[in-house]
Residue frames as a rotation matrix with the C-alpha (Angstrom) as fourth column:
MET 1
0.516 0.630 -0.581 -43.95
0.656 -0.726 -0.204 -31.68
-0.551 -0.276 -0.788 108.46
LYS 2
0.174 -0.408 0.896 -43.22
0.850 -0.398 -0.346 -28.96
0.498 0.822 0.277 105.91
THR 3
-0.272 -0.334 -0.903 -41.40
0.759 -0.651 0.012 -25.89
-0.592 -0.682 0.430 107.20
PRO 4
0.770 0.593 -0.235 -42.63
0.351 -0.701 -0.621 -22.46
-0.533 0.395 -0.748 106.07
GLU 5
0.301 -0.638 0.709 -40.74
0.896 -0.067 -0.440 -20.96
0.328 0.767 0.551 103.16
GLN 6
-0.016 -0.430 -0.903 -38.43
0.658 -0.684 0.314 -18.09
-0.753 -0.589 0.294 104.02
ALA 7
0.942 0.333 0.034 -38.88
0.262 -0.671 -0.693 -14.80
-0.208 0.662 -0.720 102.13
ARG 8
0.168 -0.910 0.378 -35.85
0.946 0.041 -0.322 -13.71
0.278 0.412 0.868 100.12
ILE 9
-0.908 -0.363 0.210 -36.53
0.305 -0.915 -0.265 -10.03
0.288 -0.177 0.941 100.84
THR 10
0.102 0.933 -0.346 -39.18
0.987 -0.050 0.156 -8.14
0.128 -0.357 -0.925 102.81
SER 11
-0.922 -0.384 0.054 -40.00
0.376 -0.919 -0.119 -4.40
0.095 -0.089 0.991 102.79
TRP 12
-0.188 0.837 -0.515 -42.69
0.349 -0.433 -0.831 -1.85
-0.918 -0.336 -0.210 103.49
PHE 13
-0.880 -0.053 0.473 -44.63
0.471 -0.237 0.850 -0.65
0.067 0.970 0.233 100.45
ARG 14
-0.247 0.875 -0.416 -47.63
0.015 -0.426 -0.904 1.37
-0.969 -0.229 0.092 99.34
TYR 15
-0.088 0.334 0.938 -49.83
0.980 0.196 0.022 1.57
-0.177 0.922 -0.345 96.28
PRO 16
-0.958 -0.265 -0.107 -49.49
0.241 -0.951 0.196 5.02
-0.154 0.162 0.975 94.64
GLY 17
-0.721 0.684 0.109 -52.74
-0.470 -0.599 0.649 6.99
0.509 0.417 0.753 94.76
ARG 18
0.155 0.790 -0.594 -54.50
0.158 0.573 0.804 4.65
0.975 -0.219 -0.036 97.20
ARG 19
0.258 -0.005 0.966 -55.22
-0.901 -0.363 0.239 5.07
0.349 -0.932 -0.098 100.88
TRP 20
0.496 -0.267 -0.826 -53.05
0.184 0.962 -0.200 2.37
0.848 -0.053 0.527 102.35
PHE 21
0.909 -0.080 0.410 -52.14
-0.407 -0.387 0.827 2.39
0.092 -0.919 -0.384 106.02
ILE 22
0.007 -0.908 0.418 -49.42
-0.786 0.253 0.564 -0.21
-0.618 -0.333 -0.713 106.09
GLY 23
0.899 0.272 -0.342 -48.21
-0.433 0.664 -0.610 -2.73
0.061 0.697 0.715 103.56
ARG 24
0.075 -0.872 0.484 -45.60
-0.552 0.368 0.748 -5.45
-0.831 -0.323 -0.454 103.50
ALA 25
0.679 0.021 -0.734 -44.07
-0.694 0.344 -0.632 -6.98
0.239 0.939 0.248 100.37
ARG 26
0.158 -0.615 0.773 -42.35
-0.484 0.634 0.603 -10.36
-0.861 -0.469 -0.198 100.50
LEU 27
0.275 -0.165 -0.947 -40.49
-0.924 0.226 -0.308 -12.07
0.264 0.960 -0.090 97.66
TYR 28
0.379 -0.102 0.920 -40.44
-0.372 0.893 0.252 -15.87
-0.847 -0.438 0.301 97.72
ALA 29
-0.607 -0.710 0.358 -38.81
-0.012 0.459 0.888 -18.30
-0.795 0.535 -0.287 95.28
ASP 30
-0.736 0.343 0.584 -41.96
0.676 0.420 0.605 -18.59
-0.038 0.840 -0.541 93.15
HIS 31
0.240 0.879 0.411 -44.20
0.814 -0.413 0.409 -15.62
0.529 0.236 -0.815 94.03
LEU 32
-0.844 -0.320 0.431 -44.50
0.084 -0.871 -0.483 -12.06
0.530 -0.372 0.762 95.32
ALA 33
-0.063 0.819 -0.570 -46.82
0.952 0.221 0.212 -11.54
0.299 -0.529 -0.794 98.29
LEU 34
-0.774 -0.055 0.631 -48.32
-0.029 -0.992 -0.122 -8.10
0.633 -0.113 0.766 98.94
ALA 35
0.037 0.794 -0.607 -50.40
0.830 0.314 0.461 -7.64
0.557 -0.521 -0.647 102.08
GLY 36
-0.940 -0.336 0.062 -51.57
0.241 -0.781 -0.576 -4.75
0.242 -0.526 0.815 104.20
TRP 37
-0.268 0.843 -0.466 -54.41
0.839 -0.033 -0.543 -2.69
-0.473 -0.537 -0.698 105.58
SER 38
-0.849 0.151 0.506 -56.67
0.197 -0.798 0.570 -0.16
0.490 0.583 0.648 103.89
TRP 39
-0.621 0.703 0.345 -60.03
-0.783 -0.543 -0.303 1.44
-0.026 -0.459 0.888 104.76
ARG 40
0.278 0.781 -0.559 -61.70
-0.780 0.524 0.344 -1.79
0.561 0.340 0.755 103.62
GLY 41
0.833 -0.050 0.552 -59.68
-0.388 0.658 0.645 -3.96
-0.395 -0.751 0.528 105.99
ARG 42
-0.099 -0.919 0.382 -56.91
-0.247 0.394 0.885 -6.43
-0.964 -0.006 -0.266 105.29
GLU 43
0.842 0.251 -0.478 -55.97
-0.511 0.086 -0.855 -6.90
-0.173 0.964 0.201 101.65
ALA 44
-0.030 -0.864 0.503 -53.58
-0.231 0.495 0.837 -9.42
-0.972 -0.091 -0.214 100.14
GLN 45
0.795 0.164 -0.584 -52.34
-0.600 0.077 -0.796 -10.22
-0.086 0.983 0.160 96.66
ARG 46
0.153 -0.730 0.666 -50.21
-0.011 0.672 0.740 -13.17
-0.988 -0.121 0.095 95.56
ILE 47
0.685 -0.012 -0.729 -48.43
-0.700 -0.288 -0.653 -12.79
-0.202 0.958 -0.205 92.22
PRO 48
0.681 -0.468 0.563 -46.77
0.408 0.881 0.239 -15.93
-0.608 0.067 0.791 90.81
LEU 49
-0.081 -0.804 -0.589 -43.42
-0.291 -0.546 0.786 -15.01
-0.953 0.234 -0.190 89.26
ARG 50
-0.649 -0.135 0.748 -44.27
0.573 0.560 0.598 -17.07
-0.499 0.818 -0.286 86.16
ASP 51
0.358 0.880 0.311 -47.08
0.917 -0.269 -0.296 -14.52
-0.177 0.391 -0.903 85.50
VAL 52
0.440 -0.284 -0.852 -44.70
0.033 -0.943 0.331 -11.53
-0.898 -0.174 -0.405 85.48
ASP 53
0.770 -0.080 0.633 -44.01
0.638 0.143 -0.757 -10.44
-0.030 0.986 0.161 81.90
GLU 54
-0.036 -0.758 0.652 -41.92
0.486 -0.583 -0.651 -7.33
0.873 0.293 0.389 82.59
VAL 55
0.512 0.123 -0.850 -40.76
0.826 -0.342 0.448 -5.28
-0.235 -0.932 -0.277 85.56
LYS 56
0.248 -0.422 0.872 -39.89
0.317 -0.815 -0.485 -1.59
0.915 0.397 -0.069 85.34
TRP 57
0.225 -0.300 -0.927 -37.73
0.966 -0.055 0.252 -0.23
-0.127 -0.952 0.278 88.14
TYR 58
0.576 0.026 0.817 -37.77
0.270 -0.949 -0.160 3.53
0.771 0.313 -0.554 88.70
ARG 59
-0.492 -0.861 -0.130 -35.06
0.491 -0.151 -0.858 5.29
0.719 -0.486 0.497 90.66
THR 60
-0.326 0.478 0.815 -37.87
-0.625 -0.756 0.194 7.10
0.709 -0.446 0.546 92.50
GLY 61
-0.810 -0.020 0.587 -38.59
-0.513 0.508 -0.692 3.87
-0.284 -0.861 -0.421 94.40
ARG 62
0.249 0.968 -0.009 -41.40
-0.800 0.201 -0.565 2.56
-0.546 0.148 0.825 92.22
LEU 63
-0.878 -0.337 0.339 -41.72
-0.101 0.824 0.557 -0.91
-0.467 0.455 -0.758 90.73
VAL 64
0.096 0.903 -0.418 -44.24
-0.909 -0.091 -0.406 -1.62
-0.405 0.419 0.813 87.97
LEU 65
-0.722 -0.241 0.649 -44.96
-0.078 0.960 0.270 -5.27
-0.688 0.144 -0.712 87.25
ARG 66
-0.137 0.654 -0.744 -46.66
-0.990 -0.110 0.086 -6.02
-0.026 0.749 0.662 83.93
LEU 67
-0.278 0.130 0.952 -48.45
-0.344 0.912 -0.225 -9.34
-0.897 -0.390 -0.209 84.09
ARG 68
-0.948 -0.141 0.287 -49.14
0.170 0.537 0.826 -11.78
-0.270 0.832 -0.485 81.26
ASP 69
-0.176 0.967 0.182 -52.89
0.952 0.215 -0.218 -11.08
-0.250 0.135 -0.959 81.51
GLY 70
-0.075 0.080 0.994 -52.26
0.652 -0.751 0.110 -7.39
0.755 0.656 0.004 80.67
HIS 71
0.908 0.412 -0.073 -52.71
0.306 -0.536 0.786 -5.99
0.284 -0.737 -0.613 84.16
ALA 72
-0.129 -0.941 0.312 -50.07
0.151 -0.329 -0.932 -3.86
0.980 -0.073 0.184 85.86
VAL 73
0.738 0.221 -0.637 -49.23
0.651 0.010 0.759 -3.64
0.174 -0.975 -0.137 89.54
SER 74
0.068 -0.679 0.731 -47.50
0.123 -0.721 -0.682 -0.44
0.990 0.136 0.034 90.63
ILE 75
0.790 0.128 -0.599 -45.95
0.596 0.065 0.800 -0.10
0.142 -0.990 -0.025 94.09
GLU 76
0.343 -0.733 0.588 -43.62
-0.503 -0.672 -0.543 2.30
0.793 -0.109 -0.599 95.86
ILE 77
0.855 -0.047 -0.517 -41.30
0.324 0.827 0.460 0.22
0.406 -0.561 0.722 98.00
ASP 78
0.721 -0.653 0.231 -38.60
-0.615 -0.449 0.648 0.81
-0.320 -0.610 -0.725 100.59
GLY 79
-0.103 -0.876 0.471 -35.19
-0.328 0.477 0.816 -0.41
-0.939 -0.070 -0.336 99.47
SER 80
0.809 0.565 -0.161 -36.18
-0.321 0.195 -0.927 -0.51
-0.493 0.801 0.339 95.81
GLY 81
0.198 -0.822 -0.534 -32.55
-0.955 -0.039 -0.294 -0.95
0.221 0.568 -0.793 94.74
LEU 82
-0.680 -0.390 0.621 -32.27
-0.582 0.802 -0.133 -4.17
-0.446 -0.452 -0.773 96.72
TRP 83
0.219 0.860 0.460 -35.60
-0.143 0.495 -0.857 -5.30
-0.965 0.122 0.232 95.24
LYS 84
0.584 -0.077 -0.808 -34.24
-0.805 -0.181 -0.565 -4.67
-0.103 0.980 -0.168 91.74
PHE 85
-0.435 -0.854 -0.287 -31.41
-0.864 0.485 -0.135 -7.15
0.255 0.190 -0.948 92.29
ALA 86
-0.633 0.253 0.731 -33.60
-0.323 0.773 -0.547 -9.68
-0.703 -0.582 -0.408 94.14
LEU 87
0.491 0.871 -0.017 -36.21
-0.324 0.164 -0.932 -9.66
-0.809 0.463 0.363 91.36
GLU 88
0.310 -0.462 -0.831 -33.56
-0.938 -0.005 -0.347 -9.98
0.156 0.887 -0.434 88.65
GLU 89
-0.762 -0.621 0.182 -32.20
-0.647 0.743 -0.173 -13.04
-0.028 -0.250 -0.968 90.42
ALA 90
-0.390 0.695 0.604 -35.66
-0.170 0.590 -0.789 -14.56
-0.905 -0.411 -0.112 91.01
LEU 91
0.653 0.704 -0.279 -36.85
-0.350 -0.046 -0.936 -13.92
-0.672 0.709 0.216 87.45
GLY 92
0.130 -0.713 0.689 -33.54
0.598 0.611 0.519 -14.81
-0.791 0.345 0.506 85.81
ARG 93
0.085 -0.113 0.990 -33.48
0.923 -0.365 -0.121 -11.66
0.375 0.924 0.073 83.70
ARG 94
-0.873 -0.461 -0.161 -32.64
0.488 -0.833 -0.261 -7.95
-0.014 -0.306 0.952 83.88
LEU 95
0.139 0.915 -0.379 -35.28
0.795 -0.331 -0.508 -5.39
-0.590 -0.231 -0.774 84.78
THR 96
0.154 -0.004 0.988 -36.09
0.736 -0.667 -0.117 -2.34
0.659 0.745 -0.100 82.68
VAL 97
-0.316 -0.352 -0.881 -34.42
0.860 -0.499 -0.110 0.62
-0.401 -0.792 0.460 84.43
CYS 98
0.331 0.494 0.804 -36.20
0.714 -0.689 0.129 3.98
0.617 0.531 -0.581 84.15
GLU 99
-0.710 -0.694 0.119 -34.64
0.483 -0.602 -0.636 7.20
0.513 -0.394 0.762 85.33
GLN 100
-0.873 0.479 -0.087 -37.94
-0.264 -0.616 -0.742 8.93
-0.409 -0.625 0.665 86.13
LEU 101
-0.173 0.907 0.384 -41.67
0.550 0.413 -0.726 8.55
-0.817 0.086 -0.570 85.72
PRO 102
-0.489 0.077 0.869 -43.04
0.826 -0.279 0.489 9.66
0.280 0.957 0.073 82.34
GLU 103
-0.991 0.045 0.124 -44.29
-0.072 -0.973 -0.218 13.27
0.111 -0.225 0.968 82.33
HIS 104
-0.308 0.951 -0.034 -47.92
-0.540 -0.145 0.829 12.18
0.783 0.274 0.559 81.80
VAL 105
0.264 0.344 -0.901 -47.80
0.507 0.745 0.434 10.00
0.821 -0.571 0.022 84.95
SER 106
0.352 -0.110 0.929 -48.05
-0.668 -0.726 0.167 11.80
0.656 -0.679 -0.329 88.27
ARG 107
-0.737 -0.674 0.041 -46.33
-0.477 0.477 -0.738 10.35
0.478 -0.564 -0.674 91.34
ALA 108
-0.510 0.597 0.619 -49.76
-0.671 0.174 -0.721 9.56
-0.538 -0.783 0.312 92.80
SER 109
0.520 0.777 -0.355 -51.09
-0.828 0.357 -0.433 7.53
-0.210 0.519 0.829 89.87
ALA 110
0.446 -0.317 0.837 -50.33
0.146 0.948 0.282 4.01
-0.883 -0.004 0.469 88.71
ALA 111
-0.376 -0.660 -0.651 -47.80
-0.626 -0.337 0.704 3.75
-0.683 0.672 -0.286 85.90
């Protein structure tokens, strides 16, 4: 019997600019799991780490994942500094560190 995989790190998160009641992010050895509740009900997204092309870490608490297919996933996450180190370890490379969001990007919009 296979035992369930343990998450490396778990935190609350939200999508900027979206009505999101509660969300939980979990980092596993090979993927990032995002799940929570919105007006439409339960939503979940599984992002394989092999599909992550670049990650930008903002000191404001935002992570922006650029995927190989061109899409971007932007989240505001509790403990973003710990996530920076956990993602660097999981991906085997350094993240792009950004001091602040670009002026043309509001805090409520996706980066």
